[in-house]
GUNU-301374 format. One record per residue (C-alpha): residue number from 1; residue in one letter; y, z, x. Coordinates in Angstrom, 3 decimals, padded with zeros to 6 digits, always signed. Layout:
N
SITE    k  r         y         z         x
SITE  NUM  A         Y         Z         X
...
END
This chain:
383
SITE    k  r         y         z         x
SITE    1  X  +000.764  -053.942  +068.747
SITE    2  X  -002.005  -051.108  +068.666
SITE    3  X  +000.849  -048.381  +069.131
SITE    4  X  +002.980  -049.399  +066.431
SITE    5  X  +000.077  -049.785  +064.071
SITE    6  X  -001.314  -046.419  +064.831
SITE    7  X  +002.289  -045.016  +064.262
SITE    8  X  +002.632  -046.731  +061.123
SITE    9  X  -000.699  -045.222  +059.939
SITE   10  X  +000.325  -041.636  +060.955
SITE   11  X  +003.822  -042.093  +058.948
SITE   12  X  +001.979  -043.324  +055.927
SITE   13  X  -000.679  -040.598  +056.022
SITE   14  X  +002.294  -037.940  +056.325
SITE   15  X  +004.257  -039.928  +053.429
SITE   16  X  +001.027  -039.673  +051.291
SITE   17  X  +000.604  -035.895  +051.739
SITE   18  X  +004.377  -035.432  +051.196
SITE   19  X  +003.933  -037.027  +047.775
SITE   20  X  +000.932  -034.737  +046.930
SITE   21  X  +002.484  -031.467  +047.935
SITE   22  X  +005.838  -032.068  +046.122
SITE   23  X  +005.284  -034.373  +043.292
SITE   24  X  +001.816  -033.147  +041.946
SITE   25  X  +002.117  -030.359  +039.178
SITE   26  X  +001.983  -026.845  +040.588
SITE   27  X  -001.026  -025.009  +039.115
SITE   28  X  -000.107  -021.232  +038.469
SITE   29  X  -002.832  -018.800  +038.494
SITE   30  X  -004.477  -018.207  +035.166
SITE   31  X  -003.760  -014.762  +033.693
SITE   32  X  -006.441  -013.099  +031.866
SITE   33  X  -005.960  -013.041  +028.229
SITE   34  X  -006.690  -009.731  +026.757
SITE   35  X  -009.205  -009.385  +023.707
SITE   36  X  -007.804  -008.673  +020.188
SITE   37  X  -009.799  -005.465  +020.064
SITE   38  X  -010.207  -003.000  +022.559
SITE   39  X  -013.934  -002.968  +021.331
SITE   40  X  -014.224  -006.272  +019.811
SITE   41  X  -018.123  -005.576  +018.026
SITE   42  X  -017.533  -002.272  +016.844
SITE   43  X  -016.409  -003.095  +013.540
SITE   44  X  -020.056  -004.458  +012.939
SITE   45  X  -021.653  -001.556  +014.657
SITE   46  X  -020.228  +001.065  +012.542
SITE   47  X  -022.798  +000.945  +009.767
SITE   48  X  -025.701  +001.503  +012.372
SITE   49  X  -023.737  +004.589  +013.845
SITE   50  X  -025.988  +007.633  +013.425
SITE   51  X  -024.484  +010.146  +015.941
SITE   52  X  -020.822  +011.067  +016.927
SITE   53  X  -020.430  +013.360  +019.708
SITE   54  X  -016.762  +014.738  +020.058
SITE   55  X  -015.499  +016.865  +022.981
SITE   56  X  -012.298  +018.524  +022.312
SITE   57  X  -009.429  +019.886  +024.285
SITE   58  X  -010.369  +023.247  +023.643
SITE   59  X  -013.760  +022.734  +025.390
SITE   60  X  -015.437  +023.124  +021.857
SITE   61  X  -017.917  +019.999  +021.394
SITE   62  X  -019.381  +018.814  +018.298
SITE   63  X  -022.281  +016.662  +017.459
SITE   64  X  -022.248  +015.093  +014.112
SITE   65  X  -025.602  +013.818  +012.781
SITE   66  X  -026.124  +011.176  +010.022
SITE   67  X  -028.783  +012.278  +008.003
SITE   68  X  -030.497  +010.751  +004.747
SITE   69  X  -027.603  +011.435  +002.470
SITE   70  X  -024.860  +012.750  +004.615
SITE   71  X  -023.257  +013.508  +007.821
SITE   72  X  -023.404  +017.302  +009.115
SITE   73  X  -021.743  +019.246  +012.186
SITE   74  X  -024.791  +020.330  +014.226
SITE   75  X  -023.328  +023.380  +015.737
SITE   76  X  -022.464  +024.875  +012.342
SITE   77  X  -025.979  +024.977  +011.022
SITE   78  X  -025.521  +021.322  +009.813
SITE   79  X  -022.586  +022.017  +007.202
SITE   80  X  -021.647  +018.712  +005.766
SITE   81  X  -018.923  +017.069  +007.584
SITE   82  X  -015.657  +015.768  +006.744
SITE   83  X  -016.411  +012.233  +005.777
SITE   84  X  -013.052  +011.119  +005.252
SITE   85  X  -012.343  +012.334  +008.846
SITE   86  X  -015.186  +010.505  +010.277
SITE   87  X  -014.116  +007.148  +008.478
SITE   88  X  -010.418  +007.349  +009.837
SITE   89  X  -011.902  +007.912  +013.391
SITE   90  X  -014.432  +005.289  +013.242
SITE   91  X  -012.154  +002.666  +011.457
SITE   92  X  -009.243  +003.652  +014.355
SITE   93  X  -011.754  +003.201  +016.986
SITE   94  X  -012.771  -000.369  +015.855
SITE   95  X  -008.953  -001.183  +014.999
SITE   96  X  -007.541  -000.222  +018.670
SITE   97  X  -005.798  -003.233  +020.208
SITE   98  X  -005.262  -003.345  +024.013
SITE   99  X  -001.624  -003.862  +024.941
SITE  100  X  -001.718  -003.625  +028.866
SITE  101  X  -003.499  -001.809  +031.566
SITE  102  X  -001.396  +001.435  +033.149
SITE  103  X  -002.935  +003.290  +035.897
SITE  104  X  -006.339  +003.517  +037.819
SITE  105  X  -004.880  +006.613  +039.863
SITE  106  X  -006.885  +009.711  +038.850
SITE  107  X  -003.494  +011.977  +039.708
SITE  108  X  -001.660  +010.212  +036.962
SITE  109  X  -004.311  +010.803  +034.593
SITE  110  X  -002.593  +014.116  +033.372
SITE  111  X  +000.905  +012.250  +032.528
SITE  112  X  -001.134  +010.050  +029.893
SITE  113  X  -003.370  +012.678  +028.977
SITE  114  X  -006.589  +010.853  +029.818
SITE  115  X  -008.262  +013.138  +032.324
SITE  116  X  -011.879  +014.125  +031.486
SITE  117  X  -012.424  +016.772  +028.987
SITE  118  X  -012.364  +020.336  +030.396
SITE  119  X  -009.447  +019.234  +032.976
SITE  120  X  -007.003  +022.383  +033.472
SITE  121  X  -004.180  +019.947  +033.069
SITE  122  X  -003.986  +016.561  +031.209
SITE  123  X  -007.382  +016.686  +029.623
SITE  124  X  -008.181  +013.953  +026.809
SITE  125  X  -010.814  +014.076  +024.052
SITE  126  X  -013.947  +012.122  +024.424
SITE  127  X  -015.545  +010.379  +021.782
SITE  128  X  -019.001  +008.992  +021.949
SITE  129  X  -020.806  +006.436  +019.058
SITE  130  X  -024.113  +006.004  +019.336
SITE  131  X  -026.680  +003.772  +017.343
SITE  132  X  -030.224  +004.666  +015.885
SITE  133  X  -031.769  +003.973  +019.493
SITE  134  X  -029.442  +006.153  +021.017
SITE  135  X  -027.497  +003.142  +022.459
SITE  136  X  -023.696  +003.965  +023.094
SITE  137  X  -021.221  +002.071  +021.088
SITE  138  X  -018.182  +003.366  +022.267
SITE  139  X  -017.496  +006.194  +024.902
SITE  140  X  -013.769  +006.756  +025.152
SITE  141  X  -011.119  +009.273  +026.175
SITE  142  X  -008.230  +009.880  +023.767
SITE  143  X  -005.062  +010.632  +025.583
SITE  144  X  -001.449  +011.162  +024.485
SITE  145  X  +000.742  +009.091  +022.231
SITE  146  X  +003.255  +006.705  +024.048
SITE  147  X  +007.058  +007.619  +023.675
SITE  148  X  +009.245  +004.884  +021.756
SITE  149  X  +012.772  +003.919  +022.718
SITE  150  X  +014.377  +007.192  +021.523
SITE  151  X  +012.036  +009.649  +023.262
SITE  152  X  +009.829  +010.299  +020.085
SITE  153  X  +006.071  +010.434  +019.679
SITE  154  X  +004.968  +006.594  +018.637
SITE  155  X  +001.985  +007.375  +016.203
SITE  156  X  +001.052  +003.576  +016.516
SITE  157  X  +000.746  +003.546  +020.568
SITE  158  X  -001.621  +005.651  +022.785
SITE  159  X  -003.427  +005.987  +026.271
SITE  160  X  -006.982  +005.743  +026.486
SITE  161  X  -009.617  +005.255  +029.263
SITE  162  X  -013.107  +004.422  +028.886
SITE  163  X  -015.251  +007.324  +030.366
SITE  164  X  -016.320  +006.617  +033.730
SITE  165  X  -013.918  +003.867  +034.629
SITE  166  X  -010.780  +004.446  +036.711
SITE  167  X  -008.484  +001.966  +034.396
SITE  168  X  -006.398  +003.817  +031.745
SITE  169  X  -005.119  +001.603  +028.905
SITE  170  X  -002.055  +001.376  +026.393
SITE  171  X  -003.428  +000.527  +023.151
SITE  172  X  -002.093  +000.175  +019.802
SITE  173  X  -003.475  +001.977  +016.909
SITE  174  X  -003.639  +004.877  +014.818
SITE  175  X  -006.320  +007.589  +016.153
SITE  176  X  -005.951  +011.222  +015.667
SITE  177  X  -008.665  +013.723  +016.559
SITE  178  X  -008.006  +017.312  +015.361
SITE  179  X  -008.782  +019.813  +018.126
SITE  180  X  -010.210  +022.681  +015.383
SITE  181  X  -013.837  +022.489  +014.759
SITE  182  X  -012.776  +023.670  +011.273
SITE  183  X  -011.176  +020.239  +010.678
SITE  184  X  -014.249  +018.335  +011.005
SITE  185  X  -016.238  +020.336  +008.084
SITE  186  X  -015.841  +018.952  +004.328
SITE  187  X  -012.640  +020.473  +003.013
SITE  188  X  -013.554  +020.679  -000.373
SITE  189  X  -015.243  +023.666  -002.059
SITE  190  X  -015.125  +022.757  -005.421
SITE  191  X  -012.557  +021.425  -007.628
SITE  192  X  -012.300  +021.760  -011.511
SITE  193  X  -009.562  +019.835  -013.163
SITE  194  X  -007.481  +022.445  -015.058
SITE  195  X  -007.686  +020.415  -018.234
SITE  196  X  -011.572  +021.006  -018.092
SITE  197  X  -011.407  +024.772  -017.395
SITE  198  X  -011.984  +026.948  -020.559
SITE  199  X  -011.543  +030.358  -019.020
SITE  200  X  -011.456  +032.306  -015.683
SITE  201  X  -013.188  +036.046  -015.819
SITE  202  X  -012.435  +038.369  -013.294
SITE  203  X  -014.561  +041.482  -012.579
SITE  204  X  -014.318  +043.979  -009.897
SITE  205  X  -017.835  +044.951  -007.621
SITE  206  X  -019.720  +042.830  -010.092
SITE  207  X  -019.122  +045.253  -012.802
SITE  208  X  -017.504  +044.958  -016.415
SITE  209  X  -015.307  +041.832  -016.956
SITE  210  X  -011.378  +043.428  -016.069
SITE  211  X  -009.773  +040.483  -017.893
SITE  212  X  -009.859  +036.894  -018.715
SITE  213  X  -007.689  +034.005  -018.562
SITE  214  X  -008.270  +031.804  -021.414
SITE  215  X  -006.897  +028.363  -021.451
SITE  216  X  -004.548  +027.690  -024.460
SITE  217  X  -003.526  +024.137  -024.640
SITE  218  X  -001.783  +024.453  -028.151
SITE  219  X  +000.992  +026.317  -026.508
SITE  220  X  +004.094  +024.174  -025.272
SITE  221  X  +005.052  +024.183  -021.490
SITE  222  X  +008.332  +025.826  -020.401
SITE  223  X  +010.628  +026.045  -017.254
SITE  224  X  +007.711  +028.471  -015.521
SITE  225  X  +005.424  +025.917  -015.461
SITE  226  X  +004.360  +024.114  -012.267
SITE  227  X  +005.418  +020.363  -011.884
SITE  228  X  +003.159  +017.932  -012.775
SITE  229  X  +001.172  +016.255  -010.084
SITE  230  X  -001.477  +013.046  -009.719
SITE  231  X  -004.358  +015.586  -009.490
SITE  232  X  -002.587  +017.884  -012.469
SITE  233  X  -001.043  +015.732  -014.831
SITE  234  X  -000.918  +017.773  -017.819
SITE  235  X  +000.391  +021.556  -018.010
SITE  236  X  -002.339  +024.221  -018.954
SITE  237  X  -000.903  +027.313  -020.352
SITE  238  X  -003.047  +030.499  -020.080
SITE  239  X  -003.230  +033.890  -022.047
SITE  240  X  -004.661  +037.052  -020.955
SITE  241  X  -007.376  +038.596  -022.672
SITE  242  X  -008.619  +042.179  -022.207
SITE  243  X  -012.531  +043.353  -022.349
SITE  244  X  -011.635  +044.540  -026.142
SITE  245  X  -010.891  +040.699  -027.009
SITE  246  X  -006.976  +041.766  -027.515
SITE  247  X  -004.196  +040.050  -026.075
SITE  248  X  -002.165  +042.141  -023.510
SITE  249  X  +000.384  +043.295  -026.040
SITE  250  X  +003.476  +040.877  -026.538
SITE  251  X  +004.010  +040.349  -022.902
SITE  252  X  +004.170  +036.934  -021.568
SITE  253  X  +001.753  +035.675  -018.882
SITE  254  X  +003.352  +034.268  -015.586
SITE  255  X  +002.063  +030.764  -015.829
SITE  256  X  +002.474  +029.743  -012.147
SITE  257  X  +000.571  +032.965  -011.043
SITE  258  X  -002.108  +032.375  -013.581
SITE  259  X  -002.366  +028.527  -012.560
SITE  260  X  -002.639  +029.699  -008.948
SITE  261  X  -005.803  +031.751  -009.795
SITE  262  X  -007.268  +029.146  -012.022
SITE  263  X  -006.768  +026.451  -009.396
SITE  264  X  -008.140  +028.646  -006.809
SITE  265  X  -011.012  +026.198  -005.796
SITE  266  X  -009.102  +023.230  -005.314
SITE  267  X  -006.553  +024.766  -003.084
SITE  268  X  -008.887  +026.049  -000.469
SITE  269  X  -011.119  +024.845  +002.469
SITE  270  X  -013.250  +026.915  +004.622
SITE  271  X  -012.337  +028.348  +007.950
SITE  272  X  -015.560  +028.942  +009.229
SITE  273  X  -019.295  +029.058  +007.696
SITE  274  X  -022.370  +030.609  +008.364
SITE  275  X  -025.955  +030.812  +006.577
SITE  276  X  -025.971  +032.842  +003.386
SITE  277  X  -028.988  +034.680  +004.495
SITE  278  X  -026.503  +037.016  +006.228
SITE  279  X  -024.930  +038.023  +003.079
SITE  280  X  -027.567  +040.726  +002.875
SITE  281  X  -025.605  +042.559  +005.731
SITE  282  X  -022.356  +042.497  +003.981
SITE  283  X  -023.059  +045.160  +001.627
SITE  284  X  -021.833  +045.234  -002.272
SITE  285  X  -020.062  +042.399  -003.814
SITE  286  X  -016.264  +043.510  -003.977
SITE  287  X  -015.133  +041.028  -006.661
SITE  288  X  -016.680  +038.352  -008.816
SITE  289  X  -014.551  +035.484  -010.426
SITE  290  X  -016.399  +033.263  -012.837
SITE  291  X  -014.981  +029.732  -013.792
SITE  292  X  -016.208  +028.296  -016.924
SITE  293  X  -015.855  +024.753  -017.613
SITE  294  X  -015.587  +023.356  -021.417
SITE  295  X  -019.071  +021.747  -021.112
SITE  296  X  -020.787  +025.454  -020.234
SITE  297  X  -020.974  +024.876  -016.482
SITE  298  X  -019.886  +028.304  -014.784
SITE  299  X  -019.022  +028.323  -010.975
SITE  300  X  -019.126  +032.279  -009.692
SITE  301  X  -017.406  +033.171  -006.637
SITE  302  X  -018.958  +036.495  -004.922
SITE  303  X  -016.347  +038.223  -002.682
SITE  304  X  -017.291  +040.488  +000.116
SITE  305  X  -015.200  +042.604  +001.967
SITE  306  X  -017.018  +044.532  +005.073
SITE  307  X  -014.824  +045.696  +007.725
SITE  308  X  -011.847  +044.124  +006.441
SITE  309  X  -013.528  +040.520  +006.969
SITE  310  X  -013.605  +038.609  +003.840
SITE  311  X  -016.486  +036.508  +002.811
SITE  312  X  -017.464  +034.322  +000.013
SITE  313  X  -020.470  +032.917  -001.804
SITE  314  X  -020.530  +030.453  -004.395
SITE  315  X  -023.038  +029.937  -007.367
SITE  316  X  -023.506  +027.510  -010.422
SITE  317  X  -025.165  +028.080  -013.707
SITE  318  X  -024.919  +027.290  -017.417
SITE  319  X  -023.129  +029.629  -019.734
SITE  320  X  -025.657  +029.226  -022.353
SITE  321  X  -028.870  +027.172  -023.011
SITE  322  X  -026.968  +023.571  -023.160
SITE  323  X  -025.052  +021.937  -020.375
SITE  324  X  -025.389  +019.575  -017.377
SITE  325  X  -028.332  +021.364  -015.717
SITE  326  X  -028.701  +018.353  -013.296
SITE  327  X  -025.048  +019.271  -011.931
SITE  328  X  -025.930  +022.857  -011.567
SITE  329  X  -028.736  +022.092  -009.384
SITE  330  X  -027.105  +019.977  -007.162
SITE  331  X  -024.302  +022.352  -006.987
SITE  332  X  -026.566  +025.000  -006.027
SITE  333  X  -028.039  +022.759  -003.229
SITE  334  X  -024.842  +022.252  -001.707
SITE  335  X  -023.539  +025.881  -001.879
SITE  336  X  -026.610  +027.924  -001.854
SITE  337  X  -027.300  +027.976  +001.845
SITE  338  X  -023.544  +028.993  +002.974
SITE  339  X  -021.509  +031.782  +003.297
SITE  340  X  -017.819  +030.962  +003.720
SITE  341  X  -015.026  +032.580  +005.536
SITE  342  X  -011.320  +031.806  +003.904
SITE  343  X  -007.846  +032.350  +004.716
SITE  344  X  -007.103  +036.245  +003.603
SITE  345  X  -004.074  +035.385  +001.666
SITE  346  X  -005.860  +032.780  -000.271
SITE  347  X  -008.399  +035.031  -001.159
SITE  348  X  -006.197  +037.987  -002.223
SITE  349  X  -005.552  +035.900  -005.145
SITE  350  X  -009.194  +036.572  -006.375
SITE  351  X  -008.208  +040.162  -006.285
SITE  352  X  -005.157  +039.571  -008.699
SITE  353  X  -004.822  +042.739  -011.162
SITE  354  X  -004.072  +041.973  -014.609
SITE  355  X  -000.478  +043.392  -014.570
SITE  356  X  +000.571  +041.260  -011.750
SITE  357  X  -000.009  +038.012  -014.017
SITE  358  X  +002.499  +039.504  -016.942
SITE  359  X  +006.080  +038.857  -017.083
SITE  360  X  +007.730  +042.333  -016.735
SITE  361  X  +009.239  +043.770  -019.852
SITE  362  X  +013.115  +043.595  -020.185
SITE  363  X  +014.895  +047.157  -019.562
SITE  364  X  +016.584  +048.261  -022.396
SITE  365  X  +020.076  +049.937  -022.021
SITE  366  X  +020.004  +053.804  -021.213
SITE  367  X  +021.285  +055.925  -023.940
SITE  368  X  +024.729  +057.547  -023.222
SITE  369  X  +024.610  +061.168  -022.065
SITE  370  X  +028.300  +062.100  -022.766
SITE  371  X  +031.309  +061.314  -025.143
SITE  372  X  +032.963  +059.283  -022.099
SITE  373  X  +029.804  +057.110  -021.519
SITE  374  X  +029.450  +056.740  -025.379
SITE  375  X  +033.171  +055.512  -025.729
SITE  376  X  +035.911  +056.037  -028.141
SITE  377  X  +034.755  +056.676  -031.904
SITE  378  X  +034.965  +053.762  -034.163
SITE  379  X  +038.186  +053.364  -036.011
SITE  380  X  +038.431  +054.490  -039.512
SITE  381  X  +038.032  +051.996  -042.329
SITE  382  X  +040.883  +050.775  -043.936
SITE  383  X  +039.218  +049.958  -047.180
END
């Protein structure tokens, strides 16, 4: 009996084990859930960010510093930074959503553009956001964009890698960092809405006024006028005035050309900047253009052209005793310390001669020089 009992117990234990093995629910290994944001806390830290360090692919590094009232670029004599670009970069970093890990093999980084900046092939761009205590909020290498199903660049998917970590990631989000340092500068020189512009005075070498473009809102627009835009909804007509105060004969002003000159400030942004103290080494002023607003504020552009390199200084003043003096002071604080280098083709607009702003006179038919050219004589009258 003891042997039968013993075998029964063995069979029972085996049966119970079989039941546990095959009838108990199978527990799959838990898959790690990805966070909703690549930097979950960054959105709350953006207001505490005081320094942004950017390492570009062309090995030009920028330090953007937050001051009391503005962001500036340290390497460019603390020129004001492009605030809109900084907002896009910061919000883009905060909005990145991880999709999947990709590779931890450094040999494959170049395929995704996430190698360390300065690497010969496959280098990315590195962005560091720091707080008031120099603490690091983000330190990320931004690589190439992923390709969509058609093989085109997908603007909403890109590769990134936390600096110092081996793992790269595919993330969703929009984040574009310009490789040219000039793109990180405040792009606005100045802007005077055309409807607020009273006249534009052009004078060579700081001498007497060569000519003046005078706003003439009473004239009706025609087909030569530029199409209205949200920034310039109304068409401004111009007439040309010579130093004597007389109009330039009966010739019509080429309105698009005149508008281009009048709207010069809004169309341009600097290619580079340097301290205005260096203007003393540039020689005499080549051209001066005064933009006079209806309220008497004047913005003066001083053009220098030493050794075929064109530079620009900007000043502000009042055209009389009354006007917005506080705005004048603010503009001079902004522009006074700087000497700008602009695109040569755009700067050539300031040197437009008066003749280039006038419609060419219609050519009159030449007088006949022979009887054959003159044609047959008129038929005699029958009256």
